[in-house]
C-alpha positions in Angstrom: 149.7 77.9 132.5 148.8 81.5 133.2 145.0 81.1 133.8 145.6 79.0 136.6 148.3 80.4 138.3 147.6 82.5 141.6 147.6 85.9 141.3 150.8 88.0 142.6 151.4 88.4 145.9 151.8 92.0 146.1 150.4 92.7 149.8 149.1 90.8 153.1 145.8 90.5 152.2 146.8 88.5 149.4 148.4 85.9 150.7 145.5 85.9 153.2 143.3 84.7 150.7 145.0 81.1 150.8 146.4 81.4 153.8 145.3 77.2 154.7 147.3 76.7 151.6 150.5 78.4 153.6 150.0 76.3 156.8 149.6 73.2 155.0 153.2 73.6 153.1 154.8 75.4 156.3 153.7 72.1 158.2 155.3 69.6 155.1 158.3 71.7 155.3 159.0 72.2 158.9 158.5 68.3 159.3 161.2 67.7 156.5 163.4 70.3 158.4 162.7 68.8 161.6 163.8 65.0 160.3 166.6 66.6 158.4 168.1 68.2 161.3 167.2 64.6 163.2 169.7 62.8 161.0 167.2 61.8 158.3 169.2 62.0 155.1 168.0 64.8 153.2 167.8 63.1 149.6 167.3 59.9 150.1 165.4 59.1 153.6 166.2 54.8 154.9 163.3 53.0 154.9 163.6 53.0 158.9 163.6 56.7 159.3 160.6 56.3 156.5 158.7 54.1 159.2 159.7 56.0 162.2 158.2 59.3 160.5 154.7 57.7 160.0 155.0 56.4 156.8 152.6 54.1 155.0 153.4 50.3 155.1 150.1 48.3 154.8 150.8 45.3 157.3 151.9 47.9 159.7 149.4 50.3 159.0 146.2 47.8 159.4 147.6 45.4 161.7 149.0 48.0 164.3 148.8 51.9 163.4 146.0 53.1 161.4 146.9 56.2 162.2 149.5 55.9 159.3 146.9 56.3 156.4 147.0 60.2 157.5 150.5 60.6 159.1 151.9 59.6 155.6 150.5 62.4 154.1 152.9 64.5 155.7 156.0 62.6 154.8 158.6 63.1 151.5 161.3 60.9 150.3 163.5 63.6 150.0 163.7 67.1 149.2 163.2 67.0 145.3 159.8 65.0 146.3 158.8 67.9 148.6 159.9 70.2 146.4 157.5 68.9 143.2 154.3 68.4 145.6 154.9 72.0 147.5 154.8 73.2 144.1 152.0 72.1 142.6 150.0 72.6 146.5 150.6 76.1 146.1 149.9 76.1 142.3 146.7 73.9 142.9 145.6 75.2 146.4 146.0 78.7 146.4 143.0 78.8 143.7 141.0 75.6 145.7 141.0 77.5 148.5 139.3 80.5 147.3 137.0 78.7 144.7 135.5 76.2 147.2 135.8 77.9 150.6 138.6 77.4 153.0 136.4 75.0 155.3 135.4 72.2 152.4 139.0 72.8 151.0 140.1 71.5 154.2 137.8 68.4 154.2 139.1 67.8 150.6 142.5 68.2 151.4 142.0 65.7 154.2 140.0 63.2 152.3 141.7 63.0 149.1 144.9 62.4 151.2 143.2 59.6 153.2 141.5 57.8 150.6 144.5 57.6 148.4 146.4 55.9 151.6 143.4 53.6 151.3 143.5 52.8 147.8 147.1 52.2 148.5 146.1 49.7 151.0 143.7 48.1 148.3 146.5 47.6 146.4 148.8 46.0 148.8 146.0 43.7 149.8 145.6 42.5 146.5 148.9 42.2 145.8 149.6 39.9 148.3 146.6 37.7 147.4 148.5 37.3 144.0 151.9 36.9 145.8 150.2 33.9 147.5 149.6 32.8 143.9 152.5 33.4 142.2 155.5 33.8 145.0 156.9 36.6 143.1 158.6 38.8 145.3 157.8 42.2 143.7 154.2 41.8 145.0 155.7 42.6 148.5 154.1 45.6 150.1 156.0 48.8 149.9 156.4 52.0 152.1 154.9 54.8 150.5 154.4 58.6 151.9 153.9 61.8 150.4 151.3 64.7 150.2 150.8 63.7 146.3 147.3 62.0 147.0 145.8 65.3 148.8 147.5 66.9 145.8 146.1 65.4 143.3 142.6 65.5 144.9 142.8 69.2 144.5 144.3 69.1 140.9 141.3 66.8 140.3 138.9 69.5 141.8 140.0 72.5 139.5 139.8 70.2 136.7 136.5 69.4 136.8 135.3 72.7 137.6 137.2 74.3 134.6 134.9 71.2 132.3 131.9 72.5 133.7 130.0 75.9 133.2 131.1 78.6 134.9 129.7 80.0 138.3 128.4 83.3 138.8 130.9 85.4 140.0 133.6 83.0 139.8 136.7 84.1 140.7 139.0 82.2 138.5 138.6 81.2 134.6 140.4 77.3 134.7 142.2 76.3 131.7 141.2 72.9 131.0 143.4 72.0 128.5 146.2 72.5 130.5 144.7 71.2 133.9 143.9 67.8 131.6 146.9 67.6 130.9 148.7 68.2 133.5 146.5 65.4 135.3 147.0 63.3 132.1 151.0 63.4 132.0 151.2 62.8 136.2 148.6 59.3 135.5 151.2 58.2 132.7 154.4 59.0 134.5 152.6 57.0 137.4 151.8 53.8 135.0 154.7 54.3 133.6 157.6 54.7 136.1 158.6 52.4 139.0 158.7 53.8 142.6 155.5 55.9 142.0 152.6 55.4 144.0 149.6 55.8 141.3 147.1 54.3 143.7 147.0 57.2 146.3 147.1 59.7 142.8 143.9 58.2 141.6 142.4 57.8 145.2 142.8 61.4 145.9 142.0 62.4 142.5 138.8 60.3 142.1 137.5 61.8 146.0 138.4 65.4 144.5 136.3 64.7 141.8 133.4 63.1 143.7 133.2 66.4 146.3 133.5 69.1 144.0 130.9 67.6 141.4 128.6 67.9 144.9 130.2 71.2 145.6 129.0 72.4 142.1 125.6 71.0 142.4 125.3 73.1 145.6 126.6 76.0 144.2 123.9 75.8 141.2 120.8 75.0 143.2 121.6 78.1 145.5 122.0 75.9 148.5 125.9 76.0 149.4 125.6 74.6 152.7 123.9 71.5 152.0 126.2 70.7 149.5 129.1 71.5 152.3 127.6 68.9 154.6 126.4 66.2 152.0 130.1 66.0 150.2 132.0 65.9 153.3 129.2 63.3 154.8 130.0 61.3 151.1 133.5 61.4 151.5 134.0 60.4 155.4 131.2 57.4 154.5 133.3 56.6 151.6 136.9 56.1 153.5 134.9 54.4 156.5 133.1 51.8 154.1 137.2 51.3 152.1 138.9 50.9 155.7 136.2 48.5 156.8 136.2 46.5 153.4 140.5 46.2 153.6 140.1 45.3 156.9 137.9 42.7 156.4 140.6 41.4 153.8 143.5 42.1 156.6 141.8 39.4 158.9 142.0 37.2 155.4 146.1 37.9 154.9 146.8 38.1 159.0 148.8 35.6 159.5 151.0 35.8 156.0 151.4 40.0 156.6 152.5 39.3 160.3 155.6 36.9 159.2 156.0 39.9 156.7 155.9 42.4 159.2 158.0 40.4 161.5 160.5 39.9 158.7 160.6 43.7 157.8 161.3 44.1 161.4 164.3 42.2 161.7 165.7 43.5 158.5 165.2 47.0 159.6 165.2 46.6 163.1 162.4 48.8 164.3 
């Protein structure tokens, strides 16, 4: 993956080229250390701790605390989960930040993470309807968290750029074979292994791809500022519409989800 890797850090100036990515990493690592110092298990946090620190649990998120759609992006289920996401964030983010520009990169990161959380919630809504029909306990909502939706959005952004003709003065030449392989392997693992929230990955990837395509067109027609406004507007409106649709479905499920949430609270004492 040599073509994708950021250049060696030789001075403070080099680090400043991707300082926002470093801030994202510092926030995630700092919160993780804070959690561990507060007594959270470093390798396998309990569900109570995960919920306490802002993880996403669809009945709680959509019925009472929608901020979990955002806060869940900064909680990780143990050190390995954190390290994998932070390594991917470093590799993808340090390049994407310089290609897309810091402001658009920030918007893409947040919107990809939110879309991942929302698509995950939509799957929980769908599964609950199936649960009512089949009485299959495996379809109960699950607790999820992690930066992978946002990270996959950045990876998707780089993949889209690698497939398109090079822009004039493009800073990095991206290896499309490597990027396609990495993204494909991540999706395959998500589909084949339990415990991985593939919906969040797919949601992040879709948002990253759409926003990057809009940004690219803006560069091609020499209207980059217009593309930034349009891209972020499309991302915000998409998240709002999906959230509104989820809330519409949640109104139907509310009695059931209230019972599930009450049972979860009784079991975990939160």
